[in-house]
N, C-alpha and C positions, 0 to 999 in steps of 0.2 A: 121376772128378771128385768132390770133396767136396760133399755135399748142402747144406751151409751156404752155399756160394757162390750157390745159387739163392735169393737174398733179395729180388729185385725182382719186383713184380707187373706183368705186361704183359697187354694185351688184344689178341687176334687178332680182326680184323674181316673179314667177307666182304661183297662187293658183292652186293646184292639189287636186282633190277629189278622194280618193281611198277607197276600201272596205277592212276592217280588217278581221281577221280570224273569228270574231263573226258575220260578215255580216253587221256591221254598217259602215256608211260613215265617213271617217276621212279626215279632211282638213289639207294639208301640203303645206308650202311655199317651192318651189323648185327653185334652181338657173336657171334663164333663160339666163343671159349673164352678164359677168363682163367687164366693159368698163372704159376708161379714161374719166374724166369729169372736167369741170371748175365749182367750187362751190362758191356761194356767197349768202349773205343775200339780201333781197329786200331793195331797196333804193328809196328815193324820192316818186314819185307818186305811184309806185307799193306798197311801204310800207304802205302808208296811205290808199290805196284801200283795202289792206289786213286787216289793223287794223279796218276798218269800218265794216268788217264782222267777227271780233274777230278771225282772223287767223294770229296772230303775229308771230308764229313759222314757217313761210313759208321760204323755201329755194329754190334758183334757181339753177338747174343743167343744164349745157350745154354740150351736147355730140355730137359725130358724128351721122349722121342720121342712124337709125336702124329700119327696118320695123318690125311690130309686137308689137311695144310699144303702150300701151293704158292705160287708167286710172284704169284698173283692176290690174295692176302691182304695186308692192311696191318696194321701194329702200332701200337698206341697205348701210349705210355710217357711218363709225366710231362707230360701235356697236349701232347705232340708226336706227329706222325704220321710213320711210316716206311714206305717201300715196300720190299718184299723184293726183293733182287737175286739172292741165291743161298741154297741150302739144302744142308747137308751132313749126311747120316745118318752120324754118326761111326762109322767102321770097319764100317758096315753091320750093327751089332749091335742096332738098334732100341731103344737105351737113351737116347741123347741126340742132339739135333739142334743144329747150329750154323747160325744164320741171320745172314746179312749183309744189312743194310738201310740205305737212305739216307734222311735226314730230308727231309720234304716242307715247302716253304715255305708261307706263308699263302695264296698264290695257286694252290696245288695242284701246283706243279712241284717236281721234285727240287732241293734246294739244292746249289749248287756251291761 
């Protein structure tokens, strides 16, 4: 992969559960890491596979390998939130990761 393709900034966020002053648990998304990424829509076979499960708003993010990234993390890109659906350590070389994620609507649900 050409390093110049990683031209978009994305922020990976982890869910943290804290206790507020009243003793209730509060969920907060906190920044885990901000990285450079190549961002693209699904094309061809990937697009039709996503459409078959009503996941048309899927986006593919390619980043340098980063340990600790899993499907519990969400991505913030251009003021939109994406839930990670799959992660591929490309050829198991620990150089790049391909992350497929679905856009989350304003009410917190995956957009169909």
